[in-house]
C-alpha positions as CSV (number, residue, x, y, z in Angstrom):
1,X,0.0,0.0,0.0
2,X,1.4,3.4,-0.9
3,X,2.0,6.2,1.6
4,X,-0.9,8.2,0.2
5,X,-3.2,5.1,0.6
6,X,-2.0,4.7,4.2
7,X,-2.8,8.3,5.0
8,X,-6.2,7.9,3.3
9,X,-6.9,4.8,5.3
10,X,-6.1,6.5,8.6
11,X,-8.2,9.5,7.7
12,X,-11.2,7.3,6.8
13,X,-10.7,5.3,10.0
14,X,-11.1,8.5,12.1
15,X,-14.5,9.4,10.5
16,X,-17.8,8.7,12.2
17,X,-20.2,6.4,10.3
18,X,-22.3,9.4,9.1
19,X,-19.1,11.3,7.9
20,X,-17.9,8.2,6.0
21,X,-21.3,7.9,4.3
22,X,-21.1,11.5,3.2
23,X,-17.6,11.1,1.9
24,X,-18.6,8.0,-0.2
25,X,-21.8,9.5,-1.5
26,X,-20.0,12.7,-2.5
27,X,-17.4,10.8,-4.3
28,X,-20.0,8.7,-6.1
29,X,-21.8,11.9,-7.0
30,X,-18.8,13.1,-9.0
31,X,-18.7,9.9,-11.1
32,X,-20.9,8.2,-13.6
33,X,-22.3,6.3,-10.7
34,X,-24.3,9.3,-9.6
35,X,-27.8,7.8,-10.4
36,X,-27.3,5.1,-7.8
37,X,-25.2,7.1,-5.4
38,X,-28.0,7.8,-2.9
39,X,-28.9,4.1,-2.8
40,X,-25.3,3.2,-2.0
41,X,-25.4,5.7,0.7
42,X,-28.4,4.2,2.3
43,X,-26.9,0.7,2.1
44,X,-23.6,1.8,3.4
45,X,-25.2,3.6,6.4
46,X,-27.2,0.5,7.2
47,X,-24.1,-1.7,7.1
48,X,-22.1,0.7,9.3
49,X,-24.8,1.0,11.9
50,X,-26.2,-2.6,12.0
51,X,-23.3,-3.9,14.2
52,X,-24.0,-1.2,16.7
53,X,-27.7,-2.0,16.6
54,X,-27.0,-5.7,17.1
55,X,-24.7,-5.0,20.0
56,X,-27.2,-2.7,21.6
57,X,-29.9,-5.3,21.4
58,X,-27.6,-8.1,22.7
59,X,-26.5,-6.1,25.6
60,X,-23.3,-6.6,27.7
61,X,-21.7,-10.0,28.5
62,X,-23.6,-11.8,31.2
63,X,-20.5,-13.4,32.7
64,X,-17.1,-11.9,32.2
65,X,-14.4,-14.1,33.8
66,X,-11.3,-12.4,35.1
67,X,-8.1,-14.0,33.7
68,X,-6.6,-14.0,37.3
69,X,-9.6,-16.1,38.4
70,X,-9.1,-18.5,35.6
71,X,-5.4,-18.9,36.4
72,X,-6.2,-19.4,40.1
73,X,-8.7,-22.1,39.3
74,X,-6.2,-23.9,37.1
75,X,-3.6,-23.8,39.9
76,X,-6.1,-25.1,42.5
77,X,-7.1,-28.0,40.2
78,X,-3.5,-28.8,39.4
79,X,-2.6,-28.9,43.1
80,X,-5.6,-31.1,43.8
81,X,-4.6,-33.6,41.1
82,X,-1.0,-33.6,42.3
83,X,-2.2,-34.5,45.8
84,X,-4.2,-37.4,44.4
85,X,-1.3,-38.6,42.3
86,X,1.1,-38.5,45.3
87,X,-0.3,-41.7,46.7
88,X,0.9,-45.2,45.6
89,X,-0.6,-46.3,42.3
90,X,-1.1,-49.5,40.3
91,X,-1.6,-49.9,36.6
92,X,-4.2,-52.2,35.2
93,X,-1.9,-55.2,35.0
94,X,-0.8,-54.7,38.6
95,X,-4.5,-54.6,39.7
96,X,-5.2,-57.9,37.9
97,X,-2.1,-59.6,39.4
98,X,-3.0,-58.3,42.9
99,X,-6.6,-59.7,42.5
100,X,-5.2,-63.0,41.4
101,X,-6.8,-62.9,37.9
102,X,-5.5,-65.2,35.1
103,X,-2.6,-63.8,33.0
104,X,-4.8,-63.2,30.0
105,X,-7.4,-61.1,31.9
106,X,-5.2,-58.9,34.1
107,X,-6.0,-55.6,32.4
108,X,-9.6,-56.4,31.7
109,X,-10.5,-57.0,35.4
110,X,-9.3,-53.5,36.3
111,X,-11.3,-52.0,33.5
112,X,-14.5,-54.0,34.5
113,X,-14.3,-52.9,38.1
114,X,-13.6,-49.3,37.0
115,X,-16.6,-49.2,34.6
116,X,-18.8,-50.6,37.4
117,X,-17.8,-47.7,39.6
118,X,-16.4,-49.9,42.4
119,X,-12.7,-49.1,41.5
120,X,-11.4,-45.6,41.3
121,X,-9.3,-45.2,38.1
122,X,-7.6,-42.0,37.2
123,X,-7.0,-41.1,33.5
124,X,-3.3,-41.1,32.7
125,X,-1.9,-40.4,29.2
126,X,0.9,-42.9,29.5
127,X,-1.0,-45.8,31.0
128,X,-4.6,-45.1,30.2
129,X,-5.6,-45.4,33.9
130,X,-3.8,-45.7,37.2
131,X,-5.5,-47.0,40.4
132,X,-4.7,-45.8,44.0
133,X,-3.3,-48.7,45.9
134,X,-5.1,-48.0,49.1
135,X,-8.3,-49.3,47.6
136,X,-7.1,-52.9,47.8
137,X,-7.2,-55.6,50.5
138,X,-3.9,-57.3,49.5
139,X,-4.3,-60.3,51.9
140,X,-7.9,-60.9,50.7
141,X,-7.0,-60.2,47.0
142,X,-10.0,-57.9,46.6
143,X,-11.1,-54.2,46.7
144,X,-12.0,-53.2,50.3
145,X,-15.8,-53.5,50.4
146,X,-16.1,-50.1,52.0
147,X,-14.0,-48.5,49.3
148,X,-16.2,-50.0,46.6
149,X,-19.3,-48.7,48.2
150,X,-17.9,-45.2,48.7
151,X,-16.6,-45.1,45.1
152,X,-20.0,-46.1,43.7
153,X,-21.8,-43.6,46.0
154,X,-19.6,-40.7,45.0
155,X,-19.6,-41.5,41.3
156,X,-16.0,-42.5,40.8
157,X,-16.6,-43.3,37.1
158,X,-18.2,-39.9,36.4
159,X,-15.9,-37.7,38.5
160,X,-12.7,-39.7,39.2
161,X,-10.5,-36.7,40.1
162,X,-13.2,-35.3,42.5
163,X,-13.5,-38.7,44.2
164,X,-9.8,-39.1,44.3
165,X,-9.5,-35.7,46.0
166,X,-12.1,-36.7,48.5
167,X,-10.1,-39.7,49.5
168,X,-6.8,-37.9,50.0
169,X,-7.9,-34.6,51.5
170,X,-7.9,-33.9,55.2
171,X,-11.4,-33.8,56.6
172,X,-12.6,-31.9,59.7
173,X,-15.1,-34.6,60.7
174,X,-12.2,-37.1,60.8
175,X,-10.1,-34.9,63.0
176,X,-8.0,-33.6,60.1
177,X,-7.3,-37.1,58.7
178,X,-7.8,-38.0,55.1
179,X,-10.5,-40.6,54.5
180,X,-8.0,-43.1,53.0
181,X,-6.3,-43.4,56.4
182,X,-9.4,-45.1,57.8
183,X,-9.5,-47.9,55.1
184,X,-8.8,-51.3,56.7
185,X,-9.3,-49.9,60.3
186,X,-12.1,-50.2,62.8
187,X,-13.4,-46.8,61.7
188,X,-14.4,-47.8,58.2
189,X,-18.1,-47.1,59.1
190,X,-17.2,-43.4,59.4
191,X,-16.3,-43.4,55.7
192,X,-19.8,-44.6,54.8
193,X,-21.4,-41.9,57.0
194,X,-19.1,-39.3,55.5
195,X,-20.0,-40.3,52.0
196,X,-23.7,-40.4,52.8
197,X,-24.3,-44.1,52.4
198,X,-25.8,-46.6,54.8
199,X,-23.3,-48.9,56.5
200,X,-23.7,-52.4,55.1
201,X,-21.4,-55.2,54.0
202,X,-20.9,-55.4,50.2
203,X,-18.7,-58.0,48.6
204,X,-16.8,-57.1,45.4
């Protein structure tokens, strides 16, 4: 674009919509396009003012999120995930072996229990899913029944990170202890109460 064209563009940009319409229609009036110059002016005025009209009718944004709030939310979520991932984990093969499943079905058993909602599995890019080890009764080769019931009640399949955070976060009603610390102890019933389910035995 030439220097003259740049200057012209800047001058036009400074004009109000009405002033721009006047300039264009005056220019057309000095050419052979004069017969339809007024029509072009009407059309141009409509185009220039339509966006303002649409904006006025639409109004202001209903929810404007502050970038600092977004960044803070991201950091909180990252910290929560890091806390969940800090506990010991098993991959699906490890789960199958711990549960005593046949060699061919080691991975499938973990997937089956996760899909049922009894076993908390956390999405992981490298291993598809990882499984917090506190969920397992190693001696009994099973998931702790209380863990399965809590996972199902809290929707471990629909909100795995939220449920994982519930297990590892200190809770005031437990004297500041994390729920996972009660698994396998005489206070397992407190976990059911805390999760809002009725205490009852449930085999996995």
